[in-house]
C-alpha positions in Angstrom: -0.4 -0.2 0.1 1.4 3.6 -0.9 2.4 6.1 1.5 -0.8 8.1 0.6 -2.9 5.6 0.6 -2.0 4.9 3.8 -2.7 8.4 4.8 -6.1 8.7 3.2 -7.2 6.0 5.2 -6.0 7.5 8.3 -7.8 10.7 7.2 -11.0 8.6 6.4 -11.3 7.6 9.6 -10.3 10.4 11.5 -13.5 12.3 9.9 -16.1 8.9 9.8 -18.2 10.3 12.8 -18.0 14.0 11.4 -18.9 13.3 7.8 -22.0 11.3 6.1 -20.7 7.8 5.2 -21.5 8.6 1.3 -19.0 11.6 1.7 -15.8 9.7 2.4 -15.1 8.6 -0.6 -14.6 12.1 -2.1 -12.0 13.2 -0.3 -9.1 13.8 -2.1 -7.1 10.6 -2.5 -3.5 12.3 -3.8 -2.5 15.8 -3.1 0.8 17.9 -3.9 3.1 18.5 -1.6 5.4 21.9 -1.7 7.7 21.7 1.2 6.0 22.3 3.8 2.1 22.7 2.8 0.1 20.8 1.0 -2.9 22.0 -1.7 -5.9 19.4 -2.5 -8.8 19.5 -4.8 -12.0 19.1 -2.8 -15.2 18.6 -4.4 -18.1 21.0 -4.2 -20.1 18.4 -2.0 -17.3 18.8 0.6 -17.3 22.5 1.0 -19.6 22.2 4.1 -17.1 20.3 5.5 -13.7 22.0 4.5 -12.4 23.1 7.8 -12.6 19.6 9.3 -11.3 18.4 6.5 -8.4 20.7 6.2 -7.7 19.7 9.9 -7.5 15.7 9.3 -4.9 16.5 6.5 -2.8 18.8 8.6 -2.6 16.4 11.3 -1.9 13.1 9.1 0.5 14.8 6.8 2.5 16.8 9.7 3.0 19.6 7.6 2.5 23.5 8.1 0.0 24.2 6.3 -3.0 22.7 4.4 -4.8 24.8 1.3 -7.5 23.8 -1.1 -7.2 24.8 -5.1 -10.6 26.1 -5.8 -9.8 27.6 -9.6 -7.3 28.5 -12.0 -7.8 31.6 -13.9 -7.0 33.2 -17.5 -4.1 33.1 -19.6 -1.4 33.6 -16.8 -2.8 30.8 -14.6 -3.6 32.3 -11.6 -4.8 29.9 -8.7 -7.5 30.9 -6.4 -6.8 28.8 -3.0 -8.1 29.1 0.4 -6.1 28.1 3.5 -7.9 25.2 5.5 -5.7 24.6 8.2 -2.2 25.7 9.7 -0.5 29.1 9.7 -1.2 31.4 6.2 2.2 30.9 4.4 3.4 33.4 1.3 6.0 31.3 -0.1 8.0 28.2 0.5 11.5 26.6 -0.4 11.6 22.6 -1.6 13.8 20.4 -3.1 13.1 18.0 -6.4 15.6 16.3 -8.2 18.4 18.1 -6.7 17.0 21.7 -7.6 15.9 24.5 -5.4 12.6 25.9 -5.8 11.1 29.2 -4.1 7.6 28.7 -4.5 5.0 31.8 -4.2 2.0 29.8 -2.5 -0.8 32.2 -3.8 0.6 33.2 -6.6 1.5 31.3 -9.6 0.0 27.5 -10.3 2.3 24.3 -10.9 1.6 21.0 -10.3 4.1 18.3 -8.9 2.3 15.4 -10.9 5.0 15.6 -13.4 7.8 14.0 -11.4 8.3 11.1 -13.3 8.3 13.0 -16.9 11.6 14.9 -15.8 13.2 12.4 -14.5 12.4 11.2 -18.2 13.9 13.8 -19.7 17.3 13.6 -17.5 18.0 10.4 -18.5 18.0 11.4 -22.7 18.8 15.3 -22.3 22.7 15.9 -23.0 24.7 18.7 -22.4 24.9 19.6 -26.0 21.4 20.2 -25.9 19.9 24.1 -26.5 16.2 23.7 -25.0 13.4 26.4 -25.6 11.0 26.0 -22.8 7.6 27.6 -24.0 6.0 27.5 -20.6 8.3 27.9 -18.0 6.5 29.2 -15.0 8.9 29.2 -12.2 11.0 26.6 -13.4 9.9 23.5 -12.9 11.6 21.8 -15.9 14.0 24.4 -16.5 16.2 24.9 -13.1 15.8 21.3 -12.6 17.5 20.2 -16.4 19.8 23.2 -15.7 21.1 21.7 -12.5 21.7 18.2 -13.2 22.3 18.2 -17.4 23.8 21.2 -17.6 22.9 21.9 -21.5 24.1 24.3 -23.1 21.3 27.3 -23.2 17.8 26.9 -21.7 15.5 29.8 -23.3 12.5 30.0 -20.5 9.7 31.8 -21.8 6.6 32.7 -19.4 3.7 34.8 -19.9 2.8 35.7 -16.5 5.3 38.5 -15.0 5.3 37.1 -11.4 6.3 33.8 -12.6 9.5 35.2 -14.4 10.4 37.2 -11.4 10.7 34.0 -9.5 12.3 32.0 -12.2 14.8 34.5 -12.1 15.0 33.9 -7.8 15.4 30.3 -8.6 17.8 30.6 -11.6 20.1 32.6 -8.6 19.4 30.4 -6.2 20.6 27.3 -8.2 23.4 29.5 -9.6 22.5 28.9 -13.3 22.8 32.2 -14.6 25.1 31.2 -17.5 22.4 28.5 -18.6 19.0 29.8 -18.3 18.0 32.9 -19.9 14.3 33.7 -18.8 12.0 35.8 -21.5 8.6 37.4 -20.5 5.8 37.2 -23.3 3.6 35.0 -25.3 5.9 32.2 -26.4 4.1 32.7 -29.8 5.8 35.9 -30.3 8.6 36.2 -28.2 10.2 32.6 -28.6 13.6 32.7 -30.5 13.9 30.6 -34.0 15.9 28.1 -35.4 18.0 27.5 -32.5 17.0 24.4 -30.3 17.6 20.7 -30.6 14.9 20.3 -28.2 11.7 22.4 -26.9 9.5 21.4 -24.0 5.7 22.5 -25.2 4.5 21.8 -21.7 0.8 23.2 -22.3 -2.2 21.2 -21.7 -4.6 24.0 -22.6 -5.5 24.6 -26.5 -1.8 23.0 -27.3 -2.4 22.1 -30.7 -2.1 26.2 -31.6 1.2 26.3 -30.0 2.5 23.7 -32.5 3.9 26.0 -35.1 6.0 27.9 -32.4 7.3 24.9 -31.4 8.2 23.8 -34.6 10.1 27.0 -35.4 12.0 27.3 -32.7 13.7 24.0 -33.4 17.3 24.5 -36.1 16.9 22.0 -38.5 16.2 18.8 -37.0 15.0 17.9 -33.4 12.6 16.8 -30.5 9.8 18.5 -29.6 8.1 17.1 -26.1 4.6 17.7 -26.5 2.2 17.5 -23.9 -1.5 17.2 -24.5 -4.8 15.8 -22.9 -6.7 12.5 -24.6 -8.7 9.1 -24.0 -6.9 7.1 -21.3 -7.2 3.8 -23.5 -6.7 5.2 -26.9 -4.5 8.7 -27.1 -5.1 10.5 -30.3 -2.4 11.4 -32.7 -4.1 13.9 -34.8 -1.6 16.3 -34.0 1.0 14.4 -36.0 -1.1 15.7 -38.8 -0.3 19.5 -37.5 3.3 19.0 -36.9 3.9 17.6 -40.9 2.2 20.9 -41.9 5.2 22.9 -40.9 8.3 19.9 -40.7 8.9 16.6 -41.9 7.7 14.1 -39.1 10.8 11.6 -38.7 9.3 9.7 -35.2 6.8 9.9 -32.5 6.8 8.3 -29.1 3.6 8.7 -26.6 4.5 8.1 -22.9 1.4 8.4 -20.2 2.4 11.3 -17.6 -0.6 11.0 -15.2 -4.6 10.5 -15.0 -5.8 13.8 -15.6 -9.8 12.9 -14.9 -12.0 9.8 -14.9 -11.3 8.8 -18.6 -8.7 11.8 -19.8 -5.0 11.2 -19.6 -1.9 13.6 -19.6 0.4 12.1 -22.3 3.4 13.6 -23.7 4.9 12.8 -27.2 8.4 13.4 -28.3 8.0 14.1 -31.6 11.5 14.2 -33.9 10.9 16.6 -37.0 13.4 17.6 -39.8 12.9 21.4 -41.4 
């Protein structure tokens, strides 16, 4: 039994006399951990009991604070979060895959559910790579790649000025100023062209509209790590036709990243193209 499953059972046991039986199954079985805090998503049916739930998660996790994530707003992906239990914290610092990350709890959205994909990228990226990270946020991909693999350059782009502010802090914290070059703006406008051996196209929303930008960033031949949502049992490959509009697709390999919804999976496709 996994650590989180054991924790979930303990949480259910604490709440069994405080919640109707039928609501216990709705308690989140997974959560994001950022250093000394955890973030959970609560179904609307549980809103009436959110304080009791927050205290149970705080007790079992041993963390300093429990937040609930409600919505993510607009193109800059600003989260709406509520403190459920513990002390309110503006920012936390934690480590992931040897990288130190400063994270502003209420200002930007970032999922930790991509840990396995980051490990996979670390196995295939080399020190000769030049990378364009199209949705860099605070550095969840760029910082980890720079610290562990030291590629030639990473152009890290984000449209959210707060994300770029924290990306710069994380670059300095990890002493990778000579590797990562932050760029503020819409990647479709500001992304460098004809320079990269790899592109991380890490958005799940309207992802097909960013394919041309990813292709334009590649110099002659390279790999685009294209993230997308599709059916859990049979991932769609229609995106290949769009890649072929702007380049020649040489090879495609598809990997599961994580479950996104009951019948929806988050995938990444390694698309090797030639221009």
